[in-house]
C-alpha positions as CSV (number, residue, x, y, z in Angstrom):
1,X,-24.7,-13.1,0.5
2,X,-22.1,-11.8,-1.8
3,X,-18.8,-10.8,-0.4
4,X,-18.0,-7.1,-0.7
5,X,-14.9,-6.4,-2.9
6,X,-12.9,-3.3,-2.2
7,X,-11.6,-0.9,-4.8
8,X,-8.1,-1.9,-3.7
9,X,-8.8,-5.5,-4.8
10,X,-9.6,-4.1,-8.3
11,X,-6.3,-2.2,-8.4
12,X,-4.5,-5.3,-7.2
13,X,-6.2,-7.5,-9.7
14,X,-5.4,-5.1,-12.6
15,X,-1.7,-4.8,-11.7
16,X,-1.3,-8.5,-11.0
17,X,-2.9,-9.5,-14.3
18,X,-0.8,-7.0,-16.2
19,X,2.4,-8.1,-14.5
20,X,1.8,-11.8,-15.0
21,X,0.9,-11.4,-18.6
22,X,4.1,-9.2,-19.2
23,X,6.1,-11.8,-17.3
24,X,4.8,-14.7,-19.4
25,X,5.6,-12.8,-22.6
26,X,9.1,-11.9,-21.3
27,X,9.8,-15.6,-20.3
28,X,8.5,-16.9,-23.7
29,X,10.7,-14.4,-25.5
30,X,13.8,-15.4,-23.5
31,X,14.1,-12.1,-21.8
32,X,13.5,-13.4,-18.3
33,X,14.0,-16.7,-16.4
34,X,10.8,-18.4,-15.4
35,X,11.6,-18.1,-11.7
36,X,10.9,-14.4,-11.9
37,X,7.2,-15.1,-11.2
38,X,7.9,-15.5,-7.5
39,X,9.0,-11.9,-7.3
40,X,5.9,-10.7,-9.3
41,X,3.3,-11.6,-6.8
42,X,1.6,-8.5,-5.4
43,X,-0.5,-7.6,-2.4
44,X,-2.0,-4.6,-0.7
45,X,0.4,-3.0,1.8
46,X,1.3,0.5,2.8
47,X,3.6,3.2,1.3
48,X,4.8,6.0,3.5
49,X,5.4,9.4,1.8
50,X,6.9,12.4,3.6
51,X,4.5,14.3,5.7
52,X,1.6,12.1,4.7
53,X,-0.4,9.3,6.4
54,X,0.6,5.8,5.3
55,X,-1.3,5.0,2.2
56,X,-2.7,1.6,1.1
57,X,-0.9,0.6,-2.0
58,X,0.0,-2.4,-4.2
59,X,3.4,-3.7,-3.2
60,X,5.5,-6.8,-4.0
61,X,4.5,-9.7,-1.7
62,X,8.1,-11.0,-1.3
63,X,9.4,-7.6,-0.3
64,X,6.6,-7.3,2.3
65,X,7.6,-10.6,3.7
66,X,11.3,-9.6,3.9
67,X,10.4,-6.4,5.7
68,X,7.6,-7.5,8.0
69,X,8.3,-11.3,8.3
70,X,6.2,-14.3,7.3
71,X,3.7,-13.9,10.2
72,X,2.8,-10.3,9.3
73,X,-0.7,-10.3,8.0
74,X,-1.7,-8.5,4.9
75,X,-2.9,-5.0,5.6
76,X,-6.7,-4.9,5.3
77,X,-7.9,-1.9,3.4
78,X,-10.9,-0.1,4.8
79,X,-14.3,-1.2,3.4
80,X,-15.3,2.4,2.9
81,X,-12.9,3.0,0.0
82,X,-15.0,4.9,-2.5
83,X,-12.4,7.8,-2.5
84,X,-9.7,5.4,-3.7
85,X,-8.5,6.3,-7.2
86,X,-8.6,3.4,-9.6
87,X,-6.6,5.4,-12.1
88,X,-3.5,3.4,-13.1
89,X,-0.9,4.8,-15.4
90,X,-0.9,2.5,-18.4
91,X,1.8,4.5,-20.2
92,X,4.1,4.0,-17.3
93,X,3.3,0.3,-17.2
94,X,4.1,0.0,-20.9
95,X,7.3,2.0,-20.9
96,X,8.7,0.8,-17.6
97,X,8.6,-3.0,-17.5
98,X,7.7,-5.2,-14.6
99,X,7.9,-4.0,-11.0
100,X,9.3,-0.7,-12.1
101,X,6.0,0.2,-13.9
102,X,3.9,-0.8,-10.9
103,X,6.0,1.4,-8.6
104,X,5.8,4.4,-10.8
105,X,2.1,4.0,-11.4
106,X,1.4,3.6,-7.7
107,X,3.4,6.8,-7.0
108,X,1.3,8.7,-9.5
109,X,-2.0,7.2,-8.4
110,X,-1.2,8.2,-4.8
111,X,-0.5,11.8,-6.0
112,X,3.3,11.6,-5.8
113,X,4.0,12.6,-9.4
114,X,7.1,14.6,-8.4
115,X,8.7,11.5,-6.9
116,X,7.7,9.4,-9.9
117,X,9.3,11.9,-12.2
118,X,12.6,11.9,-10.2
119,X,12.5,8.1,-10.3
120,X,11.9,8.0,-14.0
121,X,14.9,10.3,-14.5
122,X,17.1,8.0,-12.4
123,X,15.9,4.9,-14.2
124,X,16.7,6.5,-17.5
125,X,20.1,7.6,-16.3
126,X,20.9,4.0,-15.4
127,X,19.1,2.3,-18.2
128,X,20.5,-1.1,-19.2
129,X,22.2,-1.8,-15.8
130,X,21.5,-3.9,-12.8
131,X,21.5,-0.6,-10.8
132,X,18.2,0.3,-12.3
133,X,16.6,-3.0,-11.1
134,X,18.1,-2.6,-7.7
135,X,16.8,1.0,-7.5
136,X,13.3,-0.3,-7.9
137,X,13.6,-2.6,-5.0
138,X,15.4,-0.1,-2.8
139,X,12.9,2.6,-3.4
140,X,10.0,0.3,-2.6
141,X,11.9,-0.7,0.5
142,X,12.3,2.9,1.6
143,X,8.6,3.7,0.9
144,X,7.3,0.7,2.7
145,X,9.5,1.4,5.8
146,X,8.9,5.2,5.7
147,X,12.6,5.9,5.3
148,X,13.8,9.4,4.3
149,X,13.4,9.9,0.6
150,X,16.1,12.7,0.3
151,X,18.4,10.5,-1.7
152,X,15.7,9.6,-4.2
153,X,14.4,13.2,-4.5
154,X,17.6,15.2,-4.3
155,X,20.9,13.4,-3.9
156,X,21.3,10.4,-6.2
157,X,21.0,12.4,-9.5
158,X,24.3,14.3,-8.6
159,X,26.3,11.2,-7.7
160,X,28.9,9.7,-10.1
161,X,28.6,6.1,-11.3
162,X,31.2,5.0,-8.7
163,X,29.3,6.8,-5.9
164,X,26.0,5.2,-7.0
165,X,27.6,1.8,-7.0
166,X,28.9,2.4,-3.5
167,X,25.5,3.8,-2.3
168,X,23.8,0.6,-3.6
169,X,26.4,-1.6,-1.9
170,X,26.0,0.3,1.4
171,X,22.2,0.0,1.2
172,X,22.5,-3.7,0.4
173,X,24.6,-4.2,3.6
174,X,21.5,-3.0,5.6
175,X,19.5,-6.2,4.9
176,X,20.9,-9.5,3.7
177,X,17.5,-10.9,2.7
178,X,16.8,-7.9,0.6
179,X,20.2,-8.1,-1.0
180,X,19.6,-11.8,-1.9
181,X,16.2,-11.0,-3.3
182,X,17.6,-8.1,-5.4
183,X,20.5,-10.2,-6.7
184,X,18.1,-13.0,-7.6
185,X,15.8,-10.6,-9.4
186,X,18.7,-9.2,-11.4
187,X,19.6,-12.8,-12.5
188,X,16.1,-13.6,-13.4
189,X,15.4,-10.4,-15.3
190,X,18.8,-10.5,-17.0
191,X,17.7,-9.5,-20.5
192,X,15.1,-6.8,-19.5
193,X,18.0,-4.5,-18.5
194,X,20.0,-4.8,-21.7
195,X,19.5,-1.9,-24.1
196,X,18.9,-3.2,-27.6
């Protein structure tokens, strides 16, 4: 008997294939270190948006492990998932490389376009900096934990560069493992953040 594949598995397969192909190209072109592949393994987890039930979503496997520990099993999506949108945002994947594109596409797929637009604005504001890469990790961290999103939606856009740097440092102090993963990612993705 054939095993039933969920629609979530199709989304995961699509993102994973895209991310690995982009990573291979970036490594071949000297834009990334080959160890970036570790950070680019994805899985089905949950994202928590304000005033909504937790939603199954594609998330970075290493971040899931940092948050929930190595023993935490992958969340199993329901077998009855015919209402799940398979609509990924290819233009976001193309214009926002690597994990950033997956995060934005998932926000839009899960009907959180307003949040995606705010994130795009922040990413553009800090284009070419390590802050942009760290924002991706911190936003995913907040969404996976169900933390308040007021900073992402309202506050960060009004902060000065020095205040943003301090905010990122304060956030990094919350979780040493997350900080190590972000710093490693910045090193491995070193040339993807440089504006040509």
